[in-house]
C-alpha positions as CSV (number, residue, x, y, z in Angstrom):
1,H,32.5,-20.4,19.3
2,S,33.0,-21.6,15.6
3,K,29.2,-21.2,14.7
4,H,29.2,-25.2,15.3
5,L,26.8,-27.4,16.7
6,E,28.2,-30.8,17.6
7,V,26.0,-33.9,19.3
8,G,26.7,-36.5,21.3
9,G,30.6,-35.7,20.1
10,W,30.4,-37.7,16.6
11,V,28.4,-35.6,14.3
12,R,29.0,-31.3,13.5
13,F,26.4,-28.9,11.9
14,S,26.4,-25.9,11.0
15,C,24.2,-22.7,13.5
16,P,25.5,-19.5,12.7
17,N,22.3,-18.6,15.2
18,G,23.5,-20.6,17.8
19,E,23.6,-17.8,20.7
20,R,19.8,-18.1,19.8
21,L,19.1,-21.6,19.1
22,L,21.3,-23.2,21.9
23,P,18.5,-22.1,24.9
24,L,15.4,-23.2,23.1
25,I,17.0,-26.7,22.8
26,K,17.7,-27.2,25.7
27,A,14.3,-26.7,27.0
28,A,13.7,-28.8,25.0
29,R,16.4,-31.5,26.9
30,T,14.8,-30.4,29.8
31,A,11.9,-31.9,29.0
32,V,11.9,-34.5,28.1
33,Q,14.6,-35.0,30.8
34,V,11.7,-34.2,32.9
35,V,9.1,-36.4,31.1
36,L,11.0,-39.7,30.6
37,K,11.1,-38.4,35.0
38,R,7.8,-39.2,35.1
39,K,7.8,-42.1,33.6
40,L,10.0,-43.8,35.4
41,E,7.9,-42.4,38.3
42,D,4.5,-43.1,36.8
43,M,4.6,-46.2,34.7
44,K,0.6,-45.5,34.0
45,F,1.9,-42.0,32.9
46,D,1.0,-41.6,29.3
47,L,3.7,-40.1,27.4
48,A,1.2,-38.8,24.7
49,S,-1.0,-36.8,27.2
50,S,2.6,-34.8,27.6
51,K,2.0,-31.2,26.4
52,E,6.5,-30.6,26.4
53,L,6.0,-34.0,24.2
54,K,4.0,-32.3,21.8
55,A,6.1,-29.1,21.6
56,C,8.7,-31.0,21.3
57,I,6.9,-33.4,18.1
58,Q,5.6,-30.0,16.1
59,L,9.2,-28.5,16.3
60,L,10.6,-31.1,15.0
61,K,7.9,-31.7,12.6
62,S,8.4,-28.3,11.9
63,N,12.1,-28.0,11.8
64,G,12.6,-24.9,14.7
65,L,10.3,-23.3,13.6
66,G,6.6,-24.5,15.5
67,Y,4.9,-24.0,12.3
68,R,3.9,-25.2,9.4
69,K,3.1,-23.5,6.1
70,P,-0.6,-24.5,4.7
71,S,-0.5,-26.7,2.2
72,P,-1.2,-25.2,-1.6
73,A,-4.9,-25.0,-2.7
74,P,-5.0,-28.0,-5.0
75,I,-4.2,-28.2,-8.7
76,E,-7.1,-27.7,-10.7
77,R,-7.0,-30.1,-13.8
78,S,-9.7,-30.9,-16.5
79,R,-8.5,-31.7,-20.3
80,K,-11.2,-30.8,-23.7
81,T,-12.9,-33.8,-24.9
82,K,-11.1,-36.9,-26.6
83,E,-10.9,-36.8,-29.9
84,A,-11.8,-40.1,-31.9
85,G,-8.4,-42.6,-32.2
86,E,-6.8,-40.4,-29.4
87,F,-4.9,-43.3,-26.8
88,D,-7.2,-43.6,-23.7
89,E,-5.2,-45.2,-20.8
90,W,-6.8,-47.9,-19.9
91,E,-7.0,-48.9,-23.5
92,H,-4.0,-52.0,-23.6
93,E,-0.8,-49.7,-25.1
94,V,0.4,-52.8,-27.2
95,A,-3.8,-52.6,-28.5
96,Y,-3.4,-49.9,-29.6
97,L,0.0,-49.5,-31.1
98,A,-1.7,-52.2,-33.9
99,R,-5.0,-50.3,-34.2
100,K,-2.5,-47.0,-35.3
101,D,0.3,-49.8,-37.9
102,N,-3.3,-51.3,-39.2
103,E,-4.6,-47.7,-39.9
104,H,-1.0,-46.0,-41.5
105,E,-1.2,-49.2,-43.7
106,E,-4.4,-48.4,-45.1
107,K,-3.3,-45.5,-46.1
108,M,-0.7,-46.5,-47.4
109,K,-3.1,-49.4,-49.2
110,E,-4.5,-46.5,-49.9
111,V,-1.9,-43.8,-51.8
112,W,-0.7,-47.1,-53.3
113,A,-3.8,-48.3,-55.2
114,A,-3.3,-43.7,-56.1
115,A,-0.5,-43.5,-57.7
116,K,-0.6,-46.6,-59.5
117,Q,-4.3,-45.2,-61.9
118,A,-2.1,-42.0,-62.6
119,G,1.3,-44.3,-63.1
120,S,-1.2,-45.9,-65.9
121,Q,-2.9,-43.4,-67.3
């Protein structure tokens, strides 16, 4: 009645609804034991054909819910066309930065030239 589930004496889980969960855990454990016993009796028995193990696997995959939420719809992505001079992920980053530096340097040369011409008048 402590609202905890202890497994093998080495791990404890908080389990406020243990009275509802414990029968499921016991049934799953019994099913696994039955399948393993059958495998010991018949070594040719294919474990993958066991409905009991499939049910246990489904419970584990679905966090004990027995079903999985449907996957969300894929995200449709789009983007506007690239503008001239915009970074292209296929272009080497260093080449892009060098190109931008050259463009900036050319612009600064124009600005300085215009300033010198305005100052000499």
